[in-house]
C-alpha positions as a Markdown table, in Angstrom:
| # | Residue | x | y | z |
|---|---|---|---|---|
| 1 | Met | -113.9 | -9.2 | -27.8 |
| 2 | Gly | -112.6 | -12.7 | -29.2 |
| 3 | Asp | -109.5 | -13.4 | -31.4 |
| 4 | Arg | -108.8 | -11.1 | -34.3 |
| 5 | Asn | -107.6 | -11.8 | -37.7 |
| 6 | Val | -104.7 | -10.1 | -39.7 |
| 7 | Leu | -107.3 | -7.6 | -41.2 |
| 8 | Gly | -108.6 | -6.6 | -37.8 |
| 9 | Gly | -111.9 | -8.4 | -38.0 |
| 10 | Glu | -113.3 | -11.4 | -36.0 |
| 11 | Leu | -111.2 | -14.7 | -36.7 |
| 12 | Glu | -113.0 | -16.9 | -38.9 |
| 13 | Ala | -112.7 | -20.7 | -39.0 |
| 14 | Cys | -110.1 | -22.2 | -41.1 |
| 15 | Gly | -111.2 | -25.7 | -41.4 |
| 16 | Thr | -113.2 | -28.5 | -40.0 |
| 17 | Asp | -112.5 | -31.4 | -42.4 |
| 18 | Pro | -109.8 | -32.2 | -41.3 |
| 19 | Leu | -110.4 | -30.4 | -38.0 |
| 20 | Thr | -107.4 | -27.8 | -37.6 |
| 21 | Gly | -105.9 | -25.4 | -35.2 |
| 22 | Phe | -103.5 | -25.9 | -32.5 |
| 23 | Tyr | -106.5 | -26.5 | -30.2 |
| 24 | Arg | -108.2 | -28.7 | -32.8 |
| 25 | Asp | -111.2 | -26.2 | -32.9 |
| 26 | Gly | -111.4 | -25.3 | -36.3 |
| 27 | Cys | -109.5 | -21.9 | -35.9 |
| 28 | Cys | -106.1 | -20.6 | -35.9 |
| 29 | Thr | -106.5 | -19.4 | -32.4 |
| 30 | Ser | -103.3 | -19.1 | -30.5 |
| 31 | Gly | -102.4 | -18.8 | -26.8 |
| 32 | Pro | -99.3 | -19.1 | -24.6 |
| 33 | Glu | -99.3 | -22.9 | -25.2 |
| 34 | Asp | -98.9 | -22.4 | -29.0 |
| 35 | Ile | -95.1 | -21.9 | -29.0 |
| 36 | Gly | -95.1 | -22.5 | -32.6 |
| 37 | Ser | -97.5 | -19.9 | -33.5 |
| 38 | His | -100.1 | -22.1 | -35.6 |
| 39 | Thr | -101.7 | -19.0 | -36.9 |
| 40 | Val | -101.7 | -19.0 | -40.7 |
| 41 | Cys | -104.8 | -20.6 | -42.3 |
| 42 | Ala | -103.2 | -22.1 | -45.5 |
| 43 | Val | -104.8 | -24.0 | -48.4 |
| 44 | Met | -102.4 | -26.7 | -49.0 |
| 45 | Thr | -100.8 | -27.3 | -52.4 |
| 46 | Ala | -98.5 | -29.9 | -53.5 |
| 47 | Glu | -95.6 | -27.7 | -53.8 |
| 48 | Phe | -96.0 | -26.6 | -50.3 |
| 49 | Leu | -96.4 | -30.0 | -48.9 |
| 50 | Glu | -93.3 | -30.9 | -50.6 |
| 51 | His | -91.4 | -27.9 | -49.3 |
| 52 | Gln | -92.6 | -28.5 | -45.8 |
| 53 | Gln | -91.3 | -32.2 | -45.8 |
| 54 | Ser | -88.0 | -30.8 | -47.2 |
| 55 | Ile | -87.5 | -28.7 | -44.2 |
| 56 | Gly | -88.6 | -31.5 | -41.7 |
| 57 | Asn | -92.3 | -30.6 | -41.2 |
| 58 | Asp | -94.0 | -33.6 | -42.7 |
| 59 | Leu | -97.6 | -32.5 | -43.1 |
| 60 | Ser | -98.8 | -35.4 | -45.2 |
| 61 | Thr | -98.2 | -38.4 | -42.9 |
| 62 | Pro | -101.2 | -39.3 | -40.7 |
| 63 | Met | -100.2 | -39.3 | -36.8 |
| 64 | Pro | -103.4 | -40.2 | -35.1 |
| 65 | Gln | -101.7 | -39.9 | -31.7 |
| 66 | Phe | -101.8 | -36.0 | -32.4 |
| 67 | Arg | -105.2 | -36.2 | -34.1 |
| 68 | Phe | -103.4 | -35.4 | -37.2 |
| 69 | Pro | -105.0 | -36.9 | -40.4 |
| 70 | Gly | -102.3 | -36.1 | -42.8 |
| 71 | Leu | -103.0 | -33.3 | -45.4 |
| 72 | Val | -103.6 | -33.3 | -49.2 |
| 73 | Pro | -103.9 | -30.6 | -51.7 |
| 74 | Gly | -106.9 | -28.4 | -51.0 |
| 75 | Asp | -107.0 | -29.0 | -47.3 |
| 76 | Arg | -107.0 | -25.8 | -45.0 |
| 77 | Trp | -104.7 | -26.1 | -42.1 |
| 78 | Cys | -103.4 | -23.9 | -39.6 |
| 79 | Val | -99.6 | -23.8 | -40.1 |
| 80 | Thr | -96.9 | -22.2 | -38.3 |
| 81 | Ala | -96.0 | -18.7 | -39.1 |
| 82 | Val | -92.3 | -19.4 | -39.3 |
| 83 | Asn | -92.7 | -22.4 | -41.8 |
| 84 | Trp | -95.1 | -20.6 | -43.9 |
| 85 | Leu | -92.7 | -17.6 | -44.1 |
| 86 | Arg | -89.7 | -20.1 | -45.1 |
| 87 | Ala | -91.9 | -21.3 | -48.0 |
| 88 | His | -92.7 | -17.9 | -48.9 |
| 89 | Glu | -89.1 | -17.0 | -48.9 |
| 90 | Ala | -88.4 | -20.1 | -51.0 |
| 91 | Gly | -91.2 | -19.1 | -53.6 |
| 92 | Leu | -93.4 | -21.8 | -52.5 |
| 93 | Ala | -96.1 | -20.4 | -50.1 |
| 94 | Ala | -99.5 | -21.9 | -49.8 |
| 95 | Pro | -102.4 | -19.7 | -50.4 |
| 96 | Val | -103.7 | -17.9 | -47.1 |
| 97 | Val | -107.2 | -17.2 | -46.0 |
| 98 | Leu | -106.8 | -13.7 | -44.4 |
| 99 | Ala | -110.1 | -13.8 | -42.5 |
| 100 | Ser | -109.0 | -16.8 | -40.8 |
| 101 | Thr | -105.3 | -16.1 | -40.1 |
| 102 | His | -104.7 | -14.9 | -36.6 |
| 103 | Glu | -103.2 | -11.5 | -36.1 |
| 104 | Arg | -100.4 | -13.1 | -34.1 |
| 105 | Ala | -99.0 | -14.2 | -37.4 |
| 106 | Leu | -98.0 | -10.4 | -37.9 |
| 107 | Glu | -95.2 | -10.8 | -35.3 |
| 108 | Ile | -93.4 | -13.1 | -37.8 |
| 109 | Ile | -95.0 | -12.4 | -41.3 |
| 110 | Pro | -95.4 | -9.0 | -42.9 |
| 111 | Leu | -99.0 | -8.2 | -43.9 |
| 112 | Ser | -97.9 | -7.5 | -47.6 |
| 113 | Ala | -96.7 | -11.1 | -47.8 |
| 114 | Leu | -99.8 | -12.7 | -46.5 |
| 115 | Arg | -101.8 | -10.4 | -48.9 |
| 116 | Lys | -99.8 | -11.5 | -51.9 |
| 117 | His | -101.0 | -15.1 | -51.3 |
| 118 | Ser | -104.5 | -14.3 | -49.9 |
| 119 | Val | -107.2 | -16.2 | -51.6 |
| 120 | Asp | -111.0 | -16.3 | -50.7 |
| 121 | Val | -112.1 | -19.8 | -50.1 |
| 122 | Pro | -115.7 | -20.7 | -49.6 |
| 123 | Ala | -116.8 | -22.4 | -46.5 |
| 124 | Asp | -118.6 | -25.1 | -49.0 |
| 125 | Ala | -115.7 | -26.0 | -51.5 |
| 126 | Ser | -118.2 | -27.9 | -53.7 |
| 127 | Ala | -119.0 | -24.6 | -55.1 |
| 128 | Leu | -115.7 | -24.6 | -56.9 |
| 129 | Asp | -116.6 | -28.0 | -58.6 |
| 130 | Ser | -115.9 | -27.5 | -62.3 |
| 131 | Asp | -119.0 | -30.0 | -63.4 |
| 132 | Arg | -121.4 | -27.3 | -62.4 |
């Protein structure tokens, strides 16, 4: 059996453009090397990115040496459970894709908080294009 999500199902991919995950495999997979618990599949918002920068977690500036492209609103990214929780407590949580959020996040974040911010994001975001 593979990694599980917070709903108890098979962990689904979070994002491949940009390629996310502690292991840069597109999933919020976690293991012993992932001390920060990069387990929450979050959809970036301007407010969340600003909050993260204010707590010393700059997610907007590219850092190619870490294969990090820098994020913009709308990107899906595996963020640390602690930093997502800090944003939640500040009223600035990013939306969460529950099927792509690793069950290990529940060690830090109550499921009720994740559910409060859950969003269903299609793999092909072009389906959300308002010109259709």
